[in-house]
Structure formats: C-alpha cells, structure tokens
C-alpha positions in Angstrom: -44.1 9.9 7.2 -44.5 7.0 8.3 -44.8 2.6 6.5 -47.1 0.6 3.8 -46.3 -2.4 2.6 -48.2 -3.8 -1.3 -48.6 -7.1 -1.1 -51.1 -10.0 -2.2 -52.1 -13.2 -0.8 -52.1 -16.2 -2.9 -55.0 -19.3 -2.4 -52.7 -20.9 0.5 -53.1 -18.0 2.2 -49.6 -16.9 2.3 -48.5 -13.3 2.0 -46.0 -12.0 -0.8 -45.0 -8.3 -0.1 -44.2 -6.7 -3.7 -42.9 -3.5 -2.1 -42.5 -1.4 0.6 -43.4 2.6 1.2 -41.5 4.8 2.7 -41.8 7.7 3.8 -42.1 9.8 -0.2 -42.0 6.4 -2.3 -45.1 6.2 -4.2 -47.1 3.2 -4.7 -50.4 2.4 -6.2 -51.6 -0.6 -8.5 -52.0 0.9 -11.4 -53.1 -1.9 -12.7 -56.1 -1.4 -11.8 -55.5 2.3 -11.5 -55.8 2.1 -16.1 -57.4 -0.8 -16.9 -59.9 0.5 -14.8 -59.9 -3.5 -12.9 -60.4 -4.7 -9.3 -57.0 -4.8 -7.2 -55.0 -8.1 -7.0 -53.6 -6.1 -4.0 -53.4 -5.0 -0.6 -51.7 -1.6 0.9 -51.3 -1.7 4.3 -49.8 1.3 6.5 -47.7 -0.6 8.9 -46.7 2.7 11.0 -48.7 5.5 11.5 -48.4 6.9 8.6 -49.1 10.2 6.6 -51.1 9.7 2.8 -51.5 12.1 -0.1 -54.3 10.4 -2.2 -54.4 11.3 -5.7 -57.4 10.2 -7.7 -56.8 9.5 -11.1 -58.8 12.0 -12.7 -56.8 14.7 -11.5 -53.6 13.3 -12.5 -54.9 13.3 -16.3 -56.2 16.8 -15.7 -52.9 18.1 -14.6 -51.1 16.6 -17.4 -53.6 18.1 -19.5 -52.7 21.2 -17.8 -48.9 21.5 -16.7 -46.8 19.2 -19.9 -44.0 19.2 -17.5 -46.1 16.9 -15.5 -46.7 14.7 -18.3 -41.9 13.8 -18.6 -42.5 14.0 -14.4 -44.9 11.0 -14.6 -43.6 9.2 -17.7 -39.9 9.1 -15.7 -41.8 8.4 -12.7 -44.0 5.1 -14.0 -40.6 4.2 -15.9 -38.5 3.8 -13.0 -41.7 2.0 -11.4 -41.1 -0.2 -14.2 -37.2 -0.4 -13.4 -37.4 -1.5 -10.1 -40.0 -3.7 -10.8 -38.0 -5.7 -13.7 -34.6 -5.1 -11.4 -36.8 -6.9 -8.3 -38.7 -9.8 -11.1 -35.1 -10.8 -12.5 -33.1 -10.8 -9.1 -37.1 -13.4 -7.6 -35.1 -15.6 -10.6 -32.1 -15.9 -11.1 -30.2 -14.8 -7.8 -29.5 -16.3 -4.2 -31.4 -15.2 -1.7 -28.1 -13.9 -0.3 -27.9 -11.4 -2.7 -31.6 -10.6 -2.9 -31.3 -10.0 0.6 -28.0 -7.9 -0.2 -30.1 -6.2 -2.5 -33.6 -5.3 -0.2 -30.9 -3.8 1.9 -29.5 -1.3 -0.4 -32.9 -0.6 -1.7 -34.5 0.2 2.2 -32.0 0.8 3.9 -33.7 1.5 6.9 -36.3 -1.0 6.8 -34.6 -4.1 8.6 -35.3 -2.3 12.0 -39.0 -1.7 10.9 -40.3 -4.1 9.7 -41.1 -8.1 11.6 -37.8 -10.4 10.0 -41.2 -12.7 8.8 -42.0 -9.5 6.0 -38.3 -9.0 5.3 -38.5 -12.8 4.5 -41.8 -12.2 2.6 -40.4 -9.5 0.2 -37.5 -11.9 -0.8 -39.4 -14.8 -0.9 -37.9 -17.3 1.1 -39.2 -18.8 4.5 -38.1 -16.2 7.6 -36.0 -20.0 8.9 -33.5 -19.3 5.6 -33.5 -15.4 6.2 -31.8 -16.5 9.6 -29.4 -18.4 7.5 -28.6 -15.7 4.9 -28.1 -13.4 8.2 -26.0 -15.6 10.4 -23.7 -16.5 7.1 -23.8 -12.7 6.2 -22.3 -11.6 9.7 -19.8 -14.8 10.6 -18.2 -13.6 6.7 -18.7 -10.0 7.6 -16.1 -11.2 11.0 -14.2 -13.5 9.4 -12.1 -10.4 7.7 
C-alpha cells in the first residue's frame, strides 16, 4: 500500500520526478545498486506506505538457486528499460498535452493523490503550463 516517488534535484534546487511508484510497483536506483556508486536520486514516500526492501545479495542468491527468477528479473528489467525509453522519447519530442495524456494512461489514479506541482515536475513543465494543458483538454472534451 502507499505511494512513492523517485526524483532528482538539479543544481538550481529544482526537483525532477523520474517516476511514481503506486501499490505493487517496484522502485530502485539500479544504476547505483549494480555499479555500487552513490545514487543521484531520492526515493520518498508520499503516503503511508508498506515497503519491502530487498537486498541485492538476496536477489543474486535467488537468481542462482531459482532459474525461473532470472527470467522474471530479466522481464522486469526490460519492462523498466522500455518504460524509461518511452519516457525519454516523450520528454524530448512530445507536446505537454501528449505527455499529460500519457501520464494519465500510466498512472490513472495518481492525479487525485499528488499535488499538481508534482505532476508538472514529472512532465517537465511548469505548474502554470499544466493548468493550461488541463484547461485546453477540458474545453476539447466539453465541445465534443
């Protein structure tokens, strides 16, 4: 249960949300874990949350003892890579409206659980731009 966010803070102190992790989602800094380097990300609970912390050694041992887990972990990793590549593509090439619609598709219930400033930080836009996007979409839907 609960909701988390993974984010970075740039040199100006601005937060950039990498992902939200609602119930039953997985969140980690695989780069930091795999390469044993300090993380450049923060993970924060946004609601009262139940969290399962899994040690990297446990995962390695499980992979050696249970071959099916290797397949599961590989699938999980590839899904994560696909999600991040899609997110990069949207941030680089999609309009703010398209990014917002994609956000709703990926995180349908999060709009009611986080402040709009966090949604804007995830989309890479200002809260004012997010308000304009929401207003334009509301007008389009009303006119249909």
